[in-house]
N, C-alpha and C positions, 0 to 999 in steps of 0.2 A: 504494500500500500504506500502511496506517495502522500506527501503533505497536502497536495491538491485534492486527492480523493478523500482524505480525512476531513478537510474543510468542507467539501461539497456535501458530506453527510450531516454537517452542522451549519447549514446556511443561515439559520436563525441567529447564530452568534456573530455572523459577519454581514450585517445588514448594510454596511456602507460601501460594498463593492460587489461587482459581478465577475471580477478577475480573480477567481479562487486559486488558480495555479500560480499567480504572480505574487502571492503574499509571502513576506519574509517570515523566518522563524520567530522573530521578535513579535510580530503582529499576532501570529497564531498562538504563541505561548501566552501573551497578554490576554487575549480574548478567552482562551480556555480557562486560565487560572481565575480570571475575574468573573466570568459568566457561566462557565461550564459546571457540570457536576463531577463528582469523584470518578465516575465511570469514564468521562471524557478525559480527565487528568491521567488516569491509568493508561488509557489508550495512547495519549500523547507521549507519555513516558516510554511506553513500549515501542512507539514509532521512532522517536528521536533519541531516546536514552536519557536516563536521569541526570547524567552529568551535563549533557547539552542543554536540557531544560533548565537546570540550576544555573548554568553559565549565562544563559540568555536572561533569566530572571534577575540574577545579581547585576548584570550589566545595565538592565533597565531600571533597577531600583537604587543604583548608586549615583543618581543624578539629583539635581535640585527639584525639578518638576517631574513627577511620575504619574502614570495613569492608573495605577493599581489602587484599590481601596485599602485603607489602613489595616483593616482586619485581615485582608488577603496577604498583605506584606508581612504582617506579624506571623500568621500561620505558616506560610511557605518559607520564611526565613528559618523558622524552627524545624520544619519538615526537611528542608534541604541540608541544614546543618547536621541533622541526625543521619540522613540516608544518602546524601550525595558526597 
């Protein structure tokens, strides 16, 4: 399965685009962690690998302005600290 296939199965999470194959890993990780359920998160980790998802998450949360909700940042910082 490609990232584009993964996204096409979850079009409701990517309402701002029709170019599902052209989305970066950063956009996909952000949308799934913010708006997806744990099944989506597990499938994303199976697709990209936990280290890649953690790397993208950390890169996107080490900025001044972030698009993650505070409770999501807290949860996944702890999650990736333990498992990645």
